[in-house]
C-alpha positions in Angstrom: -100.6 -98.9 35.6 -99.1 -96.0 37.5 -95.8 -94.5 36.2 -93.4 -92.4 38.3 -92.8 -89.6 35.8 -90.2 -88.0 38.1 -87.9 -91.0 37.2 -88.2 -90.2 33.5 -87.5 -86.6 34.2 -84.4 -87.4 36.2 -83.2 -89.7 33.4 -83.8 -87.0 30.8 -81.9 -84.5 32.8 -78.9 -86.9 33.2 -79.0 -87.6 29.4 -79.1 -83.9 28.7 -76.1 -83.3 31.0 -74.1 -86.1 29.4 -74.9 -84.7 26.0 -73.8 -81.3 27.1 -70.5 -82.8 28.3 -70.1 -84.7 25.0 -70.9 -81.8 22.8 -69.4 -79.0 24.7 -68.8 -76.3 22.1 -65.5 -74.6 21.7 -67.1 -71.4 22.7 -68.1 -73.1 26.0 -64.5 -74.5 26.4 -63.2 -71.0 26.1 -65.3 -69.9 29.0 -63.3 -72.2 31.3 -61.0 -70.5 33.8 -57.7 -71.7 32.2 -58.7 -69.7 29.0 -59.9 -66.5 30.8 -57.5 -64.1 29.0 -58.5 -65.2 25.6 -62.1 -65.2 26.6 -61.7 -61.5 27.5 -60.8 -60.8 23.9 -63.9 -62.7 22.7 -66.2 -61.0 25.2 -65.6 -57.6 23.6 -65.6 -58.9 20.0 -69.2 -59.7 18.8 -68.0 -60.8 15.3 -65.6 -63.3 16.9 -68.4 -64.7 19.1 -70.7 -65.1 16.1 -67.9 -67.0 14.3 -67.6 -69.4 17.3 -71.3 -70.0 17.4 -72.0 -70.5 13.7 -68.9 -70.9 11.5 -66.6 -73.8 10.7 -63.4 -73.0 12.5 -59.9 -74.0 13.6 -59.2 -71.9 16.8 -55.8 -71.4 18.4 -56.2 -70.4 22.1 -53.1 -69.2 24.0 -52.8 -70.4 27.5 -53.2 -67.7 30.2 -49.5 -67.4 30.9 -48.8 -66.6 27.2 -50.7 -63.4 27.8 -48.6 -62.6 30.8 -45.6 -62.7 28.4 -47.3 -60.5 25.8 -46.0 -57.0 26.3 -48.3 -55.1 23.9 -51.7 -53.6 24.4 -54.5 -56.1 23.8 -57.1 -55.3 21.2 -60.2 -57.5 20.7 -59.4 -57.7 16.9 -56.4 -59.9 17.9 -58.9 -62.7 18.3 -59.3 -62.9 14.5 -55.7 -63.8 14.1 -56.3 -66.9 16.2 -59.2 -68.3 14.0 -59.4 -69.8 10.5 -62.4 -70.9 8.5 -60.3 -73.9 7.4 -61.1 -76.9 9.7 -57.9 -78.8 10.3 -57.6 -81.8 12.6 -54.1 -82.7 13.9 -53.6 -85.2 11.1 -54.4 -82.6 8.5 -52.3 -80.0 10.3 -49.2 -82.1 9.9 -49.4 -81.7 6.1 -50.4 -78.0 6.2 -48.0 -75.3 5.3 -50.2 -72.2 6.0 -53.7 -71.2 6.7 -55.6 -68.0 6.1 -57.3 -66.4 9.1 -60.9 -65.2 9.3 -59.7 -61.7 8.6 -58.2 -62.1 5.1 -56.3 -58.8 5.5 -54.1 -60.4 8.1 -51.0 -62.3 7.1 -51.4 -66.1 7.0 -50.6 -68.5 9.8 -47.4 -70.5 9.0 -46.8 -74.0 10.3 -43.5 -75.7 11.1 -43.2 -79.4 12.0 -40.3 -80.4 14.3 -40.4 -84.1 15.0 -43.7 -84.7 16.7 -44.2 -81.0 17.6 -46.1 -78.5 15.5 -45.6 -74.7 15.6 -48.0 -72.1 14.4 -45.8 -69.1 13.6 -43.6 -69.0 16.7 -46.1 -70.6 19.1 -46.0 -74.3 20.0 -49.2 -76.3 19.9 -49.5 -78.0 23.3 -50.6 -81.6 23.3 -52.9 -81.4 26.3 -56.5 -80.4 25.4 -55.5 -79.8 21.8 -57.2 -81.3 18.7 -60.5 -81.0 20.5 -63.3 -81.4 18.0 -66.8 -80.2 18.5 -69.6 -78.3 16.7 -71.1 -74.9 16.9 -74.2 -73.7 18.7 -76.7 -75.9 16.9 -75.3 -79.2 18.4 -75.2 -82.1 15.8 -76.4 -79.6 13.1 -73.7 -77.1 13.9 -70.5 -76.5 11.9 -67.5 -78.5 12.8 -64.7 -76.8 14.8 -61.3 -77.8 16.2 -59.5 -76.3 19.2 -55.7 -76.1 19.8 -54.0 -74.7 22.8 -50.7 -72.8 22.1 -48.0 -71.3 24.4 -47.6 -67.9 22.7 -50.0 -65.2 21.6 -50.1 -65.0 17.8 -49.3 -61.5 16.7 -49.8 -60.2 13.1 -47.6 -57.2 14.1 -49.2 -54.9 11.5 -51.5 -52.3 13.0 -54.0 -51.8 10.2 -53.7 -54.8 7.8 -54.9 -54.5 4.2 -54.8 -57.1 1.5 -52.5 -59.5 3.5 -49.2 -57.5 3.2 -46.0 -59.1 1.9 -42.3 -58.4 2.6 -42.2 -55.6 0.1 -45.1 -53.9 1.8 -43.2 -54.0 5.1 -39.9 -52.8 3.5 -41.6 -49.9 1.7 -44.2 -48.9 4.4 -42.8 -50.1 7.8 -44.6 -47.3 9.6 -47.8 -49.4 9.2 -46.4 -52.1 11.5 -46.4 -51.9 15.3 -42.7 -51.7 15.7 -42.0 -48.2 17.2 -40.7 -45.1 15.6 -37.0 -46.2 15.9 -37.3 -49.3 13.8 -36.9 -47.9 10.3 -35.4 -49.6 7.2 -35.3 -46.8 4.6 -31.5 -47.2 3.9 -31.8 -50.9 3.0 -35.0 -50.1 1.0 -33.1 -47.5 -1.0 -30.4 -50.1 -1.8 -33.0 -52.6 -2.9 -34.5 -50.1 -5.2 -31.1 -49.0 -6.5 -30.2 -52.6 -7.4 -33.6 -53.3 -9.0 -34.4 -56.1 -6.5 -38.0 -55.1 -5.4 -39.4 -58.3 -7.0 -37.4 -60.4 -4.6 -39.6 -59.0 -1.8 -42.8 -59.4 -3.8 -42.3 -63.0 -4.9 -45.0 -65.4 -3.9 -44.5 -68.6 -1.8 -42.9 -68.8 1.6 -39.4 -67.3 2.3 -37.4 -65.8 5.1 -36.3 -62.2 4.8 -33.6 -60.5 7.1 -33.8 -56.7 6.9 -31.2 -54.5 8.7 -32.5 -51.5 10.5 -31.2 -48.0 9.7 -29.4 -47.6 13.0 -27.0 -50.4 12.0 -26.1 -49.1 8.6 -23.4 -46.4 8.8 -22.2 -44.6 5.6 -19.4 -47.2 5.1 -21.7 -50.2 5.3 -24.3 -48.3 3.2 -21.7 -48.0 0.4 -20.8 -51.7 0.6 -24.4 -53.0 0.2 -24.7 -54.4 -3.4 -26.9 -56.9 -5.1 -25.1 -59.9 -3.7 -25.3 -58.6 -0.2 -29.0 -57.9 -0.5 -29.9 -61.4 -1.8 -27.7 -62.9 0.9 -30.4 -61.6 3.3 -33.1 -63.8 1.8 -33.6 -67.6 2.3 -35.8 -68.9 -0.4 -38.5 -71.6 0.1 -38.0 -71.8 3.9 -40.2 -70.0 6.5 -37.8 -69.8 9.5 -39.3 -68.7 12.8 -36.8 -68.4 15.6 -38.1 -71.1 18.0 -38.8 -74.1 15.7 -35.7 -73.5 13.5 -32.7 -75.6 14.4 -29.8 -73.5 15.6 -26.4 -73.5 13.8 -28.0 -75.2 10.8 -27.0 -73.5 7.6 -29.6 -72.5 5.0 -28.7 -71.4 1.5 -29.5 -67.8 0.7 -30.4 -66.4 -2.7 -26.7 -65.3 -3.0 -25.9 -68.6 -4.7 -24.3 -68.2 -8.1 -20.9 -68.6 -9.9 -19.2 -65.9 -7.9 -21.0 -65.7 -4.5 -22.3 -68.3 -2.1 -23.8 -67.3 1.2 -25.5 -69.4 3.9 -27.3 -68.2 7.0 -28.1 -69.8 10.3 -29.6 -69.0 13.7 -27.5 -68.9 16.8 -28.6 -68.2 20.4 -26.7 -66.9 23.4 -28.1 -65.7 26.7 -31.7 -65.8 25.4 -30.7 -63.5 22.5 -31.1 -64.8 18.9 -28.6 -63.9 16.2 -28.4 -64.6 12.5 -25.0 -65.6 11.1 -24.1 -65.2 7.5 -21.1 -67.1 6.1 -19.8 -66.7 2.5 -17.5 -69.0 0.6 -15.6 -70.3 3.5 -14.8 -66.8 4.8 -15.5 -65.4 8.2 -19.0 -65.2 9.8 -21.0 -62.1 10.2 -23.3 -62.0 13.3 -26.3 -59.7 13.6 -28.7 -59.6 16.4 -32.4 -60.2 15.6 -33.9 -57.1 17.1 -37.5 -57.7 16.0 -38.2 -61.4 15.2 -41.0 -63.3 13.6 -43.0 -60.8 11.6 -45.4 -62.8 9.5 -46.1 -61.7 6.0 -48.0 -63.1 3.0 -44.9 -64.5 1.5 -43.1 -65.7 4.6 -41.5 -64.2 7.7 -39.4 -61.1 8.2 -36.8 -60.6 10.9 -35.4 -57.1 11.6 -31.7 -57.4 12.3 -29.2 -55.0 14.0 -26.8 -54.6 11.0 -26.4 -56.0 7.5 -24.7 -59.3 6.8 -21.5 -59.2 4.7 -20.5 -61.3 1.8 -17.4 -62.3 -0.2 -16.6 -63.5 -3.7 -15.8 -67.2 -4.1 -12.2 -66.5 -5.1 -11.5 -64.5 -2.0 -9.5 -65.4 1.1 -11.0 -64.7 4.5 -10.8 -61.2 5.9 -8.8 -59.0 5.6 -8.0 -60.2 2.1 -10.6 -58.3 0.1 -10.5 -56.5 -3.3 -9.1 -53.0 -3.2 -12.5 -51.4 -3.8 -14.1 -53.3 -0.9 -11.2 -52.3 1.3 -11.7 -48.7 0.5 -15.4 -48.8 1.1 -14.9 -50.5 4.5 -12.3 -48.1 5.8 -13.7 -44.9 7.2 -10.3 -43.2 6.8 -10.4 -43.5 3.0 -13.7 -42.0 2.1 -12.3 -39.0 0.1 -10.5 -41.1 -2.5 -13.5 -43.5 -2.8 -15.9 -40.6 -3.4 -13.5 -39.0 -5.9 -13.3 -42.4 -7.7 -17.0 -42.7 -7.8 -17.6 -39.2 -9.1 -15.0 -39.5 -11.9 -15.7 -43.1 -12.8 -12.1 -44.0 -11.9 -13.2 -46.8 -9.6 -14.2 -48.9 -12.6 -10.6 -49.6 -13.3 -10.6 -52.0 -10.4 -12.9 -54.3 -12.4 -9.9 -55.3 -14.5 -8.7 -58.9 -14.1 -5.3 -60.5 -14.5 -3.5 -57.3 -13.3 -2.3 -56.1 -10.0 -2.7 -52.7 -8.4 -0.5 -50.6 -6.2 -2.5 -47.8 -4.8 -1.2 -44.9 -2.7 -4.2 -43.5 -0.8 -4.0 -40.4 1.5 -6.1 -40.7 4.6 -9.1 -38.4 4.9 -7.7 -36.2 7.7 -5.0 -34.9 5.4 -7.7 -33.3 3.2 -9.2 -31.7 6.3 -5.9 -30.1 7.0 -5.6 -28.6 3.6 -9.1 -27.1 3.8 -8.2 -25.6 7.2 -5.4 -23.7 5.5 -7.6 -22.6 2.5 -5.6 -24.8 0.1 -6.9 -26.5 -3.1 -5.2 -28.9 -5.4 -3.7 -27.6 -8.6 -4.8 -30.8 -10.4 -8.3 -32.1 -11.1 -9.6 -35.2 -9.2 -9.0 -37.6 -12.0 -5.4 -36.6 -12.5 -4.8 -36.9 -8.7 -6.2 -40.5 -8.6 -4.2 -41.5 -11.7 -1.0 -40.3 -10.1 -1.6 -42.5 -7.1 -2.3 -45.8 -8.9 0.2 -48.3 -10.5 -1.2 -51.1 -12.7 1.3 -53.9 -13.2 1.7 -57.6 -13.3 2.6 -57.7 -9.6 2.1 -55.2 -6.9 4.9 -53.2 -5.1 5.3 -53.8 -1.4 6.9 -51.0 0.6 10.1 -53.0 1.1 10.3 -53.6 -2.7 10.1 -49.9 -3.3 12.8 -49.2 -0.6 15.0 -51.9 -2.3 14.6 -50.3 -5.7 15.6 -46.9 -4.3 18.6 -48.4 -2.5 19.7 -50.1 -5.7 19.4 -46.7 -7.4 21.8 -45.2 -4.9 19.0 -43.8 -2.8 17.8 -41.6 -5.6 14.4 -41.3 -7.2 12.9 -44.2 -9.1 10.4 -43.9 -11.9 7.1 -45.8 -11.7 4.5 -46.0 -14.4 1.2 -44.7 -13.0 -2.0 -44.1 -14.8 -1.0 -40.5 -15.0 2.4 -41.3 -16.6 5.8 -41.6 -15.0 6.0 -40.9 -11.2 9.3 -40.1 -9.7 9.6 -40.9 -6.0 12.1 -41.9 -3.4 11.0 -44.3 -0.7 12.9 -44.2 2.6 13.0 -46.3 5.7 13.9 -44.1 8.8 13.8 -45.8 12.2 11.3 -48.4 11.3 9.0 -45.8 9.6 8.6 -45.3 5.9 8.4 -42.1 3.9 7.8 -41.1 0.3 9.8 -38.2 -1.0 7.8 -36.6 -3.9 9.2 -33.4 -5.3 10.0 -31.5 -2.0 7.3 -33.2 0.1 8.1 -35.9 2.7 5.0 -38.0 3.1 4.8 -40.6 5.9 3.4 -44.0 5.0 1.1 -44.5 8.0 0.1 -48.0 7.0 2.2 -49.9 4.4 1.2 -53.1 2.7 -2.5 -53.1 3.2 -3.0 -56.5 1.4 -5.8 -57.1 -1.0 -6.7 -59.9 -3.3 -5.9 -57.8 -6.4 -3.0 -55.7 -5.1 -1.7 -53.6 -2.2 -2.7 -50.3 -0.7 -0.3 -48.0 1.0 -2.0 -45.4 3.2 -0.3 -42.1 3.3 -0.4 -39.2 5.7 -1.0 -36.8 2.8 -1.5 -36.8 -1.0 1.1 -36.4 -3.7 -0.4 -33.1 -4.8 0.6 -29.5 -5.2 -1.7 -27.0 -3.6 -2.5 -23.3 -4.0 -4.4 -20.8 -1.9 -8.1 -20.8 -2.7 -8.1 -17.0 -2.7 -5.2 -17.0 -5.2 -3.0 -14.9 -2.9 0.7 -15.0 -3.5 -0.3 -14.9 -7.1 -1.6 -18.4 -6.9 1.8 -20.0 -6.6 1.7 -23.7 -5.7 2.6 -24.7 -2.1 5.5 -27.0 -2.7 7.5 -27.4 0.5 5.6 -29.6 2.9 6.1 -32.6 5.2 3.1 -34.6 6.2 
């Protein structure tokens, strides 16, 4: 019998072609035109190509237009952050929280499920052509692999990763990240150290960290940052990337105790994402996220434009703050605050069940005295004590005027921390003045209300001065009107 072997050859070729279609490897899929930009990374990365040929893999391939939106220089090592040795089908991926990449020095990949959608870091997995399963180079004997198409390039952000860095590593060594020279966080890091909270940024698990950049922390905000404010910038047990996280949904921060309760949420306006912090029913603090979605070993970090504020539970909304918080937040009252810190006098405001009436001269008055080479005859502590009254109820400016009026417009005596203070408080054409000795001092802002008392801001201090060079035999300068 004669056989036409050309027929068998044709059948064999067809079978081989069908097998090729059936078992097209992921490496071969990446060669397709729609993945040309990712293929360019693979082409110059021999180790990545070998992984695709011989290793079990889950591969996340950004579509070409994702590279068009990626505004950084491309390095072939970026391919490693799109591969994992863990093989995860779509079903398994839905129950996966994170995956290590083939380069273990990189931060992990974090997964967020939103209804039927799955996000890897901030990139959405696209349904078309995803969950493609195949094997490596050796056909049926090759290692299993899964391909997903995503709509953003995955970026580890760190330039030279080592030991999969966590949030503490970023906070303490931000120069190792590809963020530019202007994005520094040394001020916030200093406050974290000062408050012994470094372990918050070293904790394992998955959390969200908001870190304000130095340019948004002026000296007044720097003074305000305390333990409760710091932990109010951390959302425990949630990894919140900006795209998959529901906007205007409140998440509890670590500032959650008997005295302080702070929640944070994302808000978006004109394609700009903000984080909002709200404490104890008080006002909200908005801060722009200037560098979002920095993956780290223990979650995600967002750099924000300024720190988020916080209040105690017992406080009313702004402007009703404790006296010490008022002082730290007012750039015109720095001198008295610094004097109080240096002498330890500010600790008196920790007292409870009392009220304070505090006369505070504005900073510019001290500048004037220095211009004229004058110095106080009293030490700092004595000056502070003279300006503070501790009583059961605070004195409003009208109460003080009424007391003087009832005393036939003569001096009244008030019990300050320095002893009796004799003053006369006058109202002249809707302005208030304090007469102390022979000084007439304008009250530039009366009745600055606080939760534990009242501040009266003065144009000058109730202080005698002398020349610093002791001329005129060092006699005090008594006659003055501020």
